[in-house]
C-alpha positions, -999 to +999 in steps of 0.1 A: -667+244+225-631+231+231-616+234+266-581+231+269-564+229+301-531+210+315-507+235+316-485+249+339-449+255+351-420+231+344-386+227+345-366+223+311-365+182+305-397+177+325-431+170+311-468+180+307-498+166+294-524+188+278-559+182+272-586+191+249-621+183+254-646+190+228-685+197+232-714+202+208-701+182+179-695+148+168-657+145+178-650+118+157-656+131+123-630+156+120-590+159+126-580+180+154-547+199+159-528+218+185-511+250+179-491+275+202-483+311+203-451+325+221-450+360+231-442+386+204-447+357+177-471+342+156-495+310+163-476+280+146-487+244+141-475+218+166-494+183+159-525+169+143-543+141+145-567+124+122-601+115+130-594+079+140-565+090+156-546+065+131-526+093+115-502+123+126-482+146+122-460+171+140-438+202+134-399+196+133-394+214+162-414+191+186-408+155+168-398+127+189-405+148+218-442+156+218-471+128+211-508+135+200-533+113+206-573+115+210-597+093+230-633+096+206-654+084+232-646+109+261-643+136+232-608+147+240-575+152+225-540+151+236-510+163+240-483+145+259-449+168+260-417+151+271-380+166+272-395+200+272-373+231+266-377+266+272-385+273+234-416+252+241-426+281+260-462+295+248-498+290+251-511+262+236-542+260+216-564+229+203-584+237+171-612+220+153-622+223+115-661+230+108-661+204+084-655+166+086-623+154+069-611+124+056-601+094+074-563+100+068-568+140+066-540+158+088-547+197+090-516+219+097-525+257+090-544+276+113-564+291+083-578+253+080-591+253+114-624+270+127-627+266+159-604+272+188-599+267+224-591+294+248-554+282+256-534+268+284-502+285+291-469+263+291-439+277+305-405+260+308-381+273+330-341+268+321 
């Protein structure tokens, strides 16, 4: 199970930190991803982190503003979001693949993930 939290309403330029707790699996065995879906749009990749946390990848739209990290001791992945913009408004989902991944593997497609959190809503006002 994946349980996401931390969303809310924030003004443009503000910050939020999303968390996703994973249970029922060996958390350190696979990469993790964050995706988002805005109203009327398809779900899109935001960021991914490798199983050990040493490798990350970001969508161009969030690069230099968002930071993905993980704490394997707490079975938790985070998404620190700074300098938020109204275009960042969406429901944010954490995701995990079914199979274990390599040390530096980063999955960036929705089709590569098998388990999804329930989503946490982020609204950025202008």
